[in-house]
C-alpha positions in Angstrom: 9.8 143.2 -78.1 8.5 144.9 -75.1 10.3 148.2 -74.4 10.5 149.9 -71.0 8.2 152.7 -72.2 5.5 150.2 -73.3 5.9 148.3 -70.1 5.5 151.5 -68.0 2.4 152.5 -70.0 0.9 149.1 -69.3 1.8 149.2 -65.6 0.2 152.7 -65.3 -3.1 151.2 -66.5 -3.0 148.5 -63.8 -5.1 148.7 -60.6 -3.2 149.6 -57.5 -3.1 145.9 -56.3 -1.6 144.9 -59.6 1.0 147.6 -59.4 1.9 146.4 -56.0 2.4 142.9 -57.3 4.7 144.2 -60.1 6.8 146.1 -57.6 7.0 143.0 -55.4 8.1 140.9 -58.4 10.8 143.4 -59.4 12.1 143.5 -55.8 12.1 139.7 -55.8 14.2 139.7 -59.0 16.5 142.3 -57.6 17.1 140.3 -54.4 17.6 137.2 -56.4 20.3 138.8 -58.5 22.1 140.0 -55.4 21.9 136.7 -53.4 22.3 134.1 -56.2 25.9 133.0 -56.6 27.2 133.0 -60.2 27.8 129.5 -61.3 31.0 128.8 -63.2 30.6 127.8 -66.8 31.0 124.1 -67.4 31.7 122.3 -70.6 28.9 119.6 -70.8 31.1 117.0 -72.3 33.9 117.5 -69.7 31.3 117.4 -66.9 29.8 114.1 -68.3 33.2 112.4 -68.5 34.3 113.6 -65.1 31.5 111.4 -63.7 32.2 108.4 -65.8 34.4 106.7 -63.2 31.9 106.6 -60.4 30.7 103.2 -61.5 34.1 101.8 -62.1 34.7 98.3 -60.5 31.0 98.0 -59.5 28.8 95.2 -60.5 25.9 97.2 -61.8 23.6 95.6 -64.4 20.1 96.4 -65.7 19.0 93.3 -63.7 20.5 94.5 -60.5 19.1 98.0 -60.9 15.6 96.6 -61.5 15.7 94.2 -58.6 16.8 97.0 -56.3 14.1 99.4 -57.6 11.3 97.0 -57.5 12.2 94.7 -54.6 9.4 93.3 -52.6 8.8 94.6 -49.1 7.7 92.0 -46.5 
């Protein structure tokens, strides 16, 4: 496991341009943490079954899907 002290030692050995890239990356991560909304936790099984009804009463078969996906253009 890389500790902060080891990371700092490695960064200190970098050339100035590499250090600049490290700083830019850290700033990027910091901005991402601020702007990214926190997603609610979702139970995968509940999520799956909540979508189960979208095909209800629709005539969808393997054949109809294939013909739609590979229809000939004229």
